[in-house]
N, CA, C and O atoms as a DFTB+ gen file, in Angstrom:
504 C
 N C O
     1  1       0.833      -1.187       0.000
     2  2       0.000       0.000       0.000
     3  2       0.881       1.255       0.000
     4  3       0.590       2.245      -0.672
     5  1       1.966       1.177       0.779
     6  2       2.886       2.306       0.862
     7  2       3.493       2.596      -0.509
     8  3       3.624       3.753      -0.908
     9  1       3.863       1.531      -1.226
    10  2       4.461       1.703      -2.547
    11  2       3.475       2.323      -3.527
    12  3       3.868       3.107      -4.391
    13  1       2.223       1.986      -3.404
    14  2       1.195       2.563      -4.265
    15  2       1.137       4.079      -4.111
    16  3       1.113       4.811      -5.101
    17  1       1.114       4.551      -2.845
    18  2       1.041       5.994      -2.598
    19  2       2.327       6.701      -3.002
    20  3       2.285       7.826      -3.501
    21  1       3.464       6.054      -2.791
    22  2       4.721       6.658      -3.238
    23  2       4.745       6.778      -4.754
    24  3       5.240       7.766      -5.297
    25  1       4.208       5.766      -5.437
    26  2       4.132       5.815      -6.893
    27  2       3.257       6.965      -7.370
    28  3       3.602       7.660      -8.326
    29  1       2.133       7.163      -6.709
    30  2       1.273       8.296      -7.058
    31  2       1.982       9.616      -6.822
    32  3       1.877      10.543      -7.625
    33  1       2.693       9.692      -5.730
    34  2       3.395      10.937      -5.404
    35  2       4.448      11.230      -6.474
    36  3       4.616      12.379      -6.883
    37  1       5.156      10.191      -6.928
    38  2       6.172      10.378      -7.973
    39  2       5.548      10.882      -9.262
    40  3       6.120      11.738      -9.936
    41  1       4.387      10.363      -9.609
    42  2       3.723      10.781     -10.847
    43  2       3.296      12.239     -10.807
    44  3       3.398      12.948     -11.808
    45  1       2.819      12.685      -9.655
    46  2       2.292      14.050      -9.568
    47  2       3.323      15.068      -9.114
    48  3       3.198      16.246      -9.449
    49  1       4.332      14.658      -8.366
    50  2       5.273      15.624      -7.824
    51  2       6.698      15.399      -8.301
    52  3       7.601      16.118      -7.873
    53  1       6.924      14.450      -9.151
    54  2       8.285      14.153      -9.598
    55  2       8.889      13.072      -8.728
    56  3       8.192      12.478      -7.906
    57  1      10.180      12.808      -8.897
    58  2      10.821      11.740      -8.126
    59  2      10.856      12.062      -6.626
    60  3      10.946      13.221      -6.223
    61  1      10.782      11.014      -5.825
    62  2      10.803      11.158      -4.376
    63  2      12.241      11.143      -3.906
    64  3      13.016      10.260      -4.273
    65  1      12.592      12.113      -3.102
    66  2      13.918      12.139      -2.505
    67  2      13.861      11.385      -1.190
    68  3      12.825      11.369      -0.525
    69  1      14.952      10.769      -0.816
    70  2      14.967       9.908       0.361
    71  2      14.635      10.665       1.646
    72  3      13.972      10.099       2.516
    73  1      15.060      11.906       1.803
    74  2      14.799      12.621       3.055
    75  2      13.319      12.987       3.211
    76  3      12.899      13.332       4.316
    77  1      12.527      12.925       2.157
    78  2      11.115      13.248       2.249
    79  2      10.255      12.081       2.717
    80  3       9.122      12.291       3.150
    81  1      10.764      10.870       2.639
    82  2       9.986       9.693       2.983
    83  2       9.924       9.583       4.503
    84  3      10.943       9.663       5.188
    85  1       8.724       9.401       5.011
    86  2       8.515       9.272       6.454
    87  2       8.344       7.809       6.798
    88  3       7.444       7.145       6.283
    89  1       9.192       7.309       7.654
    90  2       9.112       5.927       8.107
    91  2       8.735       5.938       9.585
    92  3       9.555       6.333      10.414
    93  1       7.514       5.513       9.945
    94  2       7.137       5.502      11.360
    95  2       7.926       4.452      12.129
    96  3       8.201       3.370      11.609
    97  1       8.286       4.768      13.357
    98  2       9.019       3.867      14.231
    99  2       8.042       3.298      15.252
   100  3       7.634       4.010      16.170
   101  1       7.667       2.060      15.116
   102  2       6.727       1.448      16.058
   103  2       5.341       2.050      15.880
   104  3       4.991       2.528      14.801
   105  1       4.565       2.018      16.945
   106  2       3.216       2.599      16.895
   107  2       3.266       4.021      17.435
   108  3       3.719       4.257      18.555
   109  1       2.805       4.947      16.640
   110  2       2.767       6.337      17.057
   111  2       1.326       6.803      17.069
   112  3       0.529       6.413      16.216
   113  1       0.999       7.632      18.032
   114  2      -0.336       8.175      18.152
   115  2      -0.258       9.683      18.217
   116  3       0.652      10.256      18.817
   117  1      -1.206      10.297      17.602
   118  2      -1.325      11.737      17.652
   119  2      -2.574      12.062      18.438
   120  3      -3.676      11.664      18.060
   121  1      -2.408      12.778      19.520
   122  2      -3.556      13.104      20.367
   123  2      -4.161      14.415      19.888
   124  3      -3.483      15.438      19.792
   125  1      -5.447      14.357      19.593
   126  2      -6.150      15.545      19.123
   127  2      -7.018      16.093      20.235
   128  3      -7.755      15.347      20.880
   129  1      -6.938      17.362      20.459
   130  2      -7.786      18.016      21.443
   131  2      -8.552      19.122      20.760
   132  3      -8.198      19.539      19.657
   133  1      -9.573      19.589      21.389
   134  2     -10.326      20.691      20.794
   135  2      -9.530      21.973      20.966
   136  3      -8.859      22.179      21.977
   137  1      -9.618      22.818      19.972
   138  2      -8.863      24.070      19.994
   139  2      -9.321      24.978      21.133
   140  3      -8.508      25.591      21.825
   141  1     -10.610      25.050      21.308
   142  2     -11.152      25.854      22.400
   143  2     -12.165      25.020      23.155
   144  3     -12.962      24.309      22.542
   145  1     -12.148      25.094      24.459
   146  2     -13.135      24.312      25.220
   147  2     -14.536      24.849      24.993
   148  3     -14.745      26.058      24.890
   149  1     -15.487      23.941      24.918
   150  2     -16.875      24.349      24.721
   151  2     -17.460      24.825      26.031
   152  3     -17.213      24.247      27.089
   153  1     -18.225      25.867      25.947
   154  2     -18.911      26.368      27.126
   155  2     -20.353      25.912      27.069
   156  3     -20.910      25.751      25.983
   157  1     -20.962      25.703      28.216
   158  2     -22.366      25.308      28.267
   159  2     -23.253      26.406      27.689
   160  3     -24.308      26.103      27.133
   161  1     -22.860      27.658      27.802
   162  2     -23.670      28.759      27.290
   163  2     -23.792      28.722      25.774
   164  3     -24.772      29.221      25.221
   165  1     -22.800      28.132      25.089
   166  2     -22.834      28.134      23.631
   167  2     -23.832      27.124      23.069
   168  3     -24.131      27.155      21.876
   169  1     -24.337      26.252      23.891
   170  2     -25.304      25.263      23.432
   171  2     -26.718      25.818      23.526
   172  3     -27.023      26.672      24.358
   173  1     -27.565      25.307      22.651
   174  2     -28.975      25.674      22.660
   175  2     -29.731      24.594      23.421
   176  3     -29.557      23.401      23.171
   177  1     -30.555      25.021      24.336
   178  2     -31.339      24.070      25.114
   179  2     -32.798      24.156      24.672
   180  3     -33.347      25.248      24.522
   181  1     -33.412      23.008      24.466
   182  2     -34.845      22.938      24.181
   183  2     -35.480      22.461      25.476
   184  3     -35.192      21.365      25.957
   185  1     -36.347      23.297      26.034
   186  2     -36.877      23.004      27.361
   187  2     -38.406      23.023      27.362
   188  3     -39.017      23.976      26.880
   189  1     -39.020      21.972      27.901
   190  2     -40.489      21.947      27.989
   191  2     -40.979      22.652      29.253
   192  3     -40.329      22.620      30.297
   193  1     -42.128      23.282      29.129
   194  2     -42.790      23.938      30.251
   195  2     -44.255      23.537      30.245
   196  3     -44.824      23.240      29.195
   197  1     -44.862      23.530      31.427
   198  2     -46.299      23.306      31.553
   199  2     -46.866      24.531      32.246
   200  3     -46.429      24.900      33.336
   201  1     -47.846      25.158      31.605
   202  2     -48.452      26.359      32.166
   203  2     -49.785      25.987      32.817
   204  3     -50.802      25.799      32.149
   205  1     -49.737      25.889      34.142
   206  2     -50.939      25.539      34.890
   207  2     -51.647      26.772      35.446
   208  3     -52.848      26.747      35.717
   209  1     -50.880      27.853      35.611
   210  2     -51.460      29.125      36.056
   211  2     -50.632      30.266      35.485
   212  3     -49.536      30.047      34.969
   213  1     -51.150      31.468      35.576
   214  2     -50.506      32.631      34.965
   215  2     -49.081      32.833      35.475
   216  3     -48.211      33.231      34.700
   217  1     -48.821      32.576      36.735
   218  2     -47.511      32.809      37.330
   219  2     -46.417      31.918      36.726
   220  3     -45.231      32.228      36.844
   221  1     -46.807      30.827      36.088
   222  2     -45.829      29.930      35.473
   223  2     -45.110      30.577      34.289
   224  3     -44.072      30.082      33.849
   225  1     -45.652      31.672      33.776
   226  2     -45.042      32.343      32.624
   227  2     -43.717      33.005      32.993
   228  3     -42.864      33.204      32.127
   229  1     -43.536      33.346      34.269
   230  2     -42.314      34.044      34.701
   231  2     -41.049      33.240      34.382
   232  3     -40.076      33.796      33.873
   233  1     -41.058      31.951      34.676
   234  2     -39.879      31.119      34.407
   235  2     -39.588      31.031      32.909
   236  3     -38.428      31.036      32.495
   237  1     -40.632      30.953      32.110
   238  2     -40.462      30.894      30.654
   239  2     -39.824      32.190      30.151
   240  3     -38.896      32.159      29.343
   241  1     -40.321      33.314      30.628
   242  2     -39.793      34.610      30.203
   243  2     -38.329      34.769      30.612
   244  3     -37.523      35.306      29.852
   245  1     -37.989      34.304      31.806
   246  2     -36.604      34.411      32.281
   247  2     -35.629      33.642      31.388
   248  3     -34.572      34.166      31.034
   249  1     -35.973      32.407      31.021
   250  2     -35.055      31.622      30.189
   251  2     -34.984      32.168      28.760
   252  3     -33.940      32.070      28.116
   253  1     -36.073      32.738      28.261
   254  2     -36.027      33.345      26.930
   255  2     -35.134      34.583      26.930
   256  3     -34.408      34.821      25.965
   257  1     -35.177      35.352      27.978
   258  2     -34.332      36.549      28.065
   259  2     -32.851      36.194      28.146
   260  3     -32.005      36.966      27.694
   261  1     -32.530      35.031      28.717
   262  2     -31.130      34.598      28.763
   263  2     -30.587      34.367      27.358
   264  3     -29.403      34.590      27.104
   265  1     -31.448      33.922      26.442
   266  2     -31.084      33.854      25.036
   267  2     -30.548      32.541      24.519
   268  3     -30.065      32.501      23.388
   269  1     -30.605      31.461      25.284
   270  2     -30.082      30.202      24.760
   271  2     -31.070      29.046      24.894
   272  3     -30.683      27.882      24.784
   273  1     -32.341      29.360      25.132
   274  2     -33.337      28.314      25.341
   275  2     -34.515      28.463      24.394
   276  3     -35.057      29.555      24.220
   277  1     -34.902      27.351      23.787
   278  2     -36.130      27.276      23.009
   279  2     -37.181      26.685      23.942
   280  3     -36.985      25.603      24.495
   281  1     -38.286      27.387      24.115
   282  2     -39.319      26.963      25.064
   283  2     -40.482      26.291      24.351
   284  3     -41.069      26.859      23.430
   285  1     -40.810      25.080      24.781
   286  2     -41.995      24.361      24.313
   287  2     -42.982      24.386      25.473
   288  3     -42.745      23.756      26.503
   289  1     -44.072      25.100      25.314
   290  2     -44.980      25.358      26.427
   291  2     -46.306      24.637      26.212
   292  3     -47.003      24.868      25.224
   293  1     -46.638      23.766      27.150
   294  2     -47.926      23.068      27.140
   295  2     -48.931      23.995      27.820
   296  3     -48.839      24.242      29.023
   297  1     -49.889      24.506      27.050
   298  2     -50.857      25.462      27.591
   299  2     -52.188      24.807      27.940
   300  3     -53.095      25.490      28.416
   301  1     -52.326      23.530      27.721
   302  2     -53.605      22.847      27.935
   303  2     -54.160      23.017      29.357
   304  3     -55.341      23.337      29.493
   305  1     -53.364      22.817      30.433
   306  2     -53.927      22.961      31.779
   307  2     -54.522      24.350      32.038
   308  3     -55.593      24.463      32.633
   309  1     -53.830      25.404      31.595
   310  2     -54.348      26.756      31.798
   311  2     -55.534      27.029      30.882
   312  3     -56.456      27.747      31.267
   313  1     -55.524      26.468      29.680
   314  2     -56.648      26.644      28.748
   315  2     -57.923      26.041      29.321
   316  3     -59.000      26.620      29.185
   317  1     -57.806      24.882      29.960
   318  2     -58.972      24.233      30.560
   319  2     -59.428      24.941      31.840
   320  3     -60.604      24.893      32.201
   321  1     -58.498      25.587      32.507
   322  2     -58.789      26.223      33.789
   323  2     -59.363      27.630      33.620
   324  3     -60.420      27.941      34.169
   325  1     -58.660      28.487      32.854
   326  2     -59.065      29.892      32.740
   327  2     -58.571      30.464      31.411
   328  3     -57.386      30.760      31.259
   329  1     -59.473      30.615      30.466
   330  2     -59.120      31.104      29.133
   331  2     -58.618      32.554      29.162
   332  3     -57.738      32.923      28.384
   333  1     -59.169      33.360      30.047
   334  2     -58.738      34.761      30.173
   335  2     -57.289      34.868      30.631
   336  3     -56.528      35.685      30.112
   337  1     -56.912      34.052      31.595
   338  2     -55.527      34.035      32.076
   339  2     -54.588      33.533      30.983
   340  3     -53.459      34.010      30.866
   341  1     -55.044      32.586      30.195
   342  2     -54.235      32.076      29.097
   343  2     -53.964      33.177      28.082
   344  3     -52.828      33.336      27.635
   345  1     -54.979      33.932      27.716
   346  2     -54.800      35.029      26.761
   347  2     -53.829      36.067      27.306
   348  3     -53.004      36.607      26.570
   349  1     -53.933      36.336      28.585
   350  2     -53.033      37.295      29.235
   351  2     -51.588      36.781      29.214
   352  3     -50.662      37.546      28.944
   353  1     -51.397      35.501      29.496
   354  2     -50.058      34.911      29.498
   355  2     -49.456      34.905      28.091
   356  3     -48.278      35.215      27.919
   357  1     -50.251      34.559      27.102
   358  2     -49.773      34.538      25.719
   359  2     -49.407      35.944      25.261
   360  3     -48.414      36.131      24.559
   361  1     -50.194      36.919      25.651
   362  2     -49.905      38.308      25.308
   363  2     -48.566      38.746      25.915
   364  3     -47.766      39.409      25.254
   365  1     -48.337      38.380      27.144
   366  2     -47.073      38.731      27.801
   367  2     -45.910      38.021      27.127
   368  3     -44.844      38.606      26.935
   369  1     -46.114      36.780      26.776
   370  2     -45.081      36.008      26.085
   371  2     -44.776      36.609      24.715
   372  3     -43.613      36.703      24.322
   373  1     -45.812      37.013      23.990
   374  2     -45.632      37.622      22.669
   375  2     -44.852      38.930      22.776
   376  3     -43.953      39.178      21.972
   377  1     -45.185      39.774      23.762
   378  2     -44.481      41.049      23.936
   379  2     -43.012      40.833      24.274
   380  3     -42.147      41.565      23.796
   381  1     -42.734      39.834      25.094
   382  2     -41.341      39.548      25.443
   383  2     -40.580      39.047      24.224
   384  3     -39.430      39.437      24.019
   385  1     -41.186      38.200      23.418
   386  2     -40.535      37.708      22.197
   387  2     -40.238      38.857      21.237
   388  3     -39.182      38.877      20.604
   389  1     -41.143      39.795      21.126
   390  2     -40.897      40.968      20.280
   391  2     -39.739      41.794      20.830
   392  3     -38.905      42.278      20.065
   393  1     -39.683      41.958      22.149
   394  2     -38.635      42.765      22.777
   395  2     -37.244      42.156      22.596
   396  3     -36.267      42.889      22.447
   397  1     -37.145      40.831      22.607
   398  2     -35.838      40.183      22.454
   399  2     -35.563      39.779      21.011
   400  3     -34.586      39.084      20.732
   401  1     -36.422      40.216      20.098
   402  2     -36.331      39.880      18.674
   403  2     -36.424      38.379      18.446
   404  3     -35.750      37.828      17.575
   405  1     -37.269      37.723      19.242
   406  2     -37.499      36.287      19.116
   407  2     -38.706      36.011      18.242
   408  3     -39.131      36.865      17.464
   409  1     -39.251      34.824      18.375
   410  2     -40.399      34.417      17.582
   411  2     -41.276      33.518      18.436
   412  3     -40.788      32.848      19.347
   413  1     -42.564      33.504      18.143
   414  2     -43.517      32.692      18.886
   415  2     -44.570      32.178      17.915
   416  3     -44.969      32.880      16.986
   417  1     -45.016      30.942      18.140
   418  2     -46.053      30.369      17.278
   419  2     -46.758      29.249      18.020
   420  3     -46.195      28.610      18.909
   421  1     -48.012      29.028      17.630
   422  2     -48.756      27.908      18.161
   423  2     -48.304      26.630      17.486
   424  3     -47.949      26.620      16.307
   425  1     -48.323      25.558      18.251
   426  2     -47.898      24.257      17.737
   427  2     -48.989      23.277      18.125
   428  3     -48.991      22.748      19.237
   429  1     -49.908      23.038      17.215
   430  2     -51.085      22.246      17.561
   431  2     -52.033      23.100      18.391
   432  3     -51.933      24.327      18.388
   433  1     -52.938      22.463      19.089
   434  2     -53.893      23.198      19.901
   435  2     -53.423      23.411      21.329
   436  3     -53.925      24.296      22.023
   437  1     -52.462      22.607      21.774
   438  2     -52.084      22.644      23.179
   439  2     -50.660      23.118      23.447
   440  3     -50.225      23.123      24.599
   441  1     -49.932      23.511      22.420
   442  2     -48.542      23.917      22.623
   443  2     -48.251      25.252      21.961
   444  3     -48.836      25.606      20.937
   445  1     -47.331      25.979      22.575
   446  2     -46.792      27.210      22.026
   447  2     -45.278      27.052      22.024
   448  3     -44.706      26.545      22.989
   449  1     -44.629      27.480      20.953
   450  2     -43.180      27.443      20.844
   451  2     -42.690      28.884      20.840
   452  3     -43.174      29.717      20.073
   453  1     -41.714      29.169      21.717
   454  2     -41.110      30.497      21.768
   455  2     -39.599      30.338      21.653
   456  3     -38.994      29.528      22.355
   457  1     -38.997      31.123      20.759
   458  2     -37.560      31.027      20.515
   459  2     -36.912      32.393      20.659
   460  3     -37.560      33.409      20.405
   461  1     -35.636      32.441      21.065
   462  2     -34.918      33.711      21.163
   463  2     -34.494      34.252      19.808
   464  3     -34.892      33.723      18.770
   465  1     -33.696      35.294      19.816
   466  2     -33.330      36.056      18.626
   467  2     -32.674      35.242      17.522
   468  3     -32.838      35.580      16.350
   469  1     -31.945      34.196      17.840
   470  2     -31.161      33.478      16.839
   471  2     -31.972      32.490      16.010
   472  3     -31.435      31.893      15.077
   473  1     -33.255      32.302      16.327
   474  2     -34.054      31.304      15.614
   475  2     -35.344      31.915      15.084
   476  3     -35.840      32.909      15.614
   477  1     -35.868      31.318      14.053
   478  2     -37.175      31.681      13.504
   479  2     -37.989      30.407      13.381
   480  3     -37.430      29.330      13.176
   481  1     -39.287      30.517      13.502
   482  2     -40.182      29.379      13.415
   483  2     -40.759      29.323      12.004
   484  3     -41.279      30.319      11.502
   485  1     -40.667      28.170      11.374
   486  2     -41.194      27.987      10.023
   487  2     -42.720      27.941      10.073
   488  3     -43.308      27.247      10.902
   489  1     -43.330      28.673       9.194
   490  2     -44.783      28.679       9.087
   491  2     -45.157      28.286       7.674
   492  3     -44.618      28.831       6.711
   493  1     -46.078      27.342       7.545
   494  2     -46.551      26.940       6.222
   495  2     -47.414      28.043       5.648
   496  3     -48.318      28.549       6.313
   497  1     -47.135      28.407       4.424
   498  2     -47.915      29.437       3.739
   499  2     -48.992      28.746       2.925
   500  3     -48.679      27.897       2.089
   501  1     -50.285      29.096       3.153
   502  2     -51.362      28.438       2.397
   503  2     -51.364      28.802       0.929
   504  3     -52.211      28.323       0.175
């Protein structure tokens, strides 16, 4: 196999000089490390939430403001309990998404997806 590659090298680069040939001595290993360590902040987290009452929106808003979390919010418990509170919570969530240049959309009848500035939600155009 080595001779095959040397032959190719000779064809494309001319004759091989002896000092250019690399002969490994025994088993050699090259240890590869990452150039820069990864930080947890650089990762995107997808986090589920359940909204059972209006006050549950506070935690969702806090993680969206941090800017690295995509929120999947189950609104069914609050929808069954109090529709007025649900509308109020969604309105607050929408205003926060606008303020952080994020995006928000309904996902089925029982879920809302809210994303920070770096993401957009795909919407099917009829």
